N, C-alpha and C positions, 0 to 999 in steps of 0.2 A: 729635248725630251729626256726625262730622267730614266734611269735604269729600271726603277720600279714600275713606271708607266709603260715602258716597252714590254716588260714582263707580263703586265696585266693584259695588254693588247694581244700578245702572242698566245696567252692562255685562252682568251676569248675566241680568237681565231681557231685554235685547236678544238675548243668545245663545239663551235659551229660545224667544223669539218667532221668531227667524230659523229655528231648527230646526223649529218647528211649521209655519211656512209652507213650508219646503222639502219637507216630506212631504205637504203638502196636495194637489198634483197627482196623486200616486199613490193618494190616498184615493178617487178617483172609482170605481176598480175594485179595491177592496181585498179582495174575496172572489172565488173562482172563478165563482160565480153572477153577480156583478155584471159580471165580465169578459165572460161569454157574452152577457148582456143588452146590454151596450154594443156588442159586436161585431154582434149580430143587428139592433139598432136602426140601426146604421150601414149594414149590408148592405141592410136593407129600404129605407132612404132613398138607397141607392146612393152613400153617402159612403165610398168605398173607401179614401181616405187615412185616415179615422178608424178604419175596420175594421182597417187594417194595424197600427195601434198596439196592437191586442189579440192579435196572433198572434206565434208564436215565429219565430225565424230559420228553423227547419226547415220550418214550415208555409208560410213565404214562399218556400221553396226558395232562400234566400239572395238573393232579389231585393230591390232597394231599393223604397221606398214608391211611387215614380212608376211603375216597371215593373210592380209587382204590381197597383197600382190600374188601370193601363191594361189589363192582362190580364183583370181582373175585369169591367171595363166592357165589354170585347169579349164575354166569356162571357154577361153579362146581356143585351146587345143581340142577339147571335146566337141565344141560346136563348129570347129573350123571357121572361126570368125575372121573376116577380112574387112577392114575399113579402107575404102578407096579414097574418099574425100569428104569434106564437110564444109558447110557455109554458115557462119555465125552471123545472125542479124542483130541490129541494135536492140538492147534490152530495155526494160522498164524498171526503174528503181523506186522503191517506196521505203524510205528510212533505211533500216538494216536488212532489208529483203529486196531481192531483184528477181526478175524472170527474164531469161535469155532464150530466144528461139534459135533453132539450128536445123538445117537440112543435112541429114547424114546419108551418104551413099555407102552401103555396106552389104555384106552377104554372109549368111551362115547356113548350116545344113538343117536347122530345125525351124526357125520362124521366118526367115527371109531368104529362101532358096533362090529366088529370081533376082535378088539384088535391087528391089524397088527402093526408091528414096523414102526415108523415114523422116517425118516432120516431128521434131522433138521440142520440148520446152523444159529448160533447166531452171529450177528454183535455187537461188543462192542466198546464203545468210552471211552475216559478219560473225566471224569467230576470231577473237583476239585481234580485232581490227582488220583482218584480211577476209576477202570474199572467198567463200567455200561453197562448192556444189552440195546441196542438201537433198535434192530430189530430181529425178528425170522422168518425164512422161511423154507419151505419144500424143500429138495434137490431132484430134479427129478432123476429118475433111471439112465439116461444117464450121470449125473454129479457125481454120488455117488462114483465112483472109485477115483475121484480127491480128495475127502475129507476123505474117510473112508478106513483105512488100511486093515480091515478084509473083507473077501469075502461077497458080498451082494447077496441075492437070489432074 
């Protein structure tokens, strides 16, 4: 094998490897469900700067990471919000949009003082090729069987 051919092969391998490593950071949340899990884990641990990375510009109301994180910290402190656990269910993807159901076990001093489970539905969109949470809503009891495979009480 000539020196020029070896050099071409090494360059090709280098390009393949650099491409593989450049997509690796996005791999952490490559599915809508993984995005929701990453977001909820960060919110549970009050790592709002990490949670911010999982939300769309619309969900952030066009705030930068610092302003959004500061607002979330204030909400958590004022409301004495505690997230105990969450269970993310398989989502439904349609093109560049997805809906992911979740059961959240949390408590706060205003809306959920008793710590009742909340049946949530996250809407995600693709932003720059990554899944981002764009909306969060509560699923009414009459709609829960559509999204949650386990028996609801």
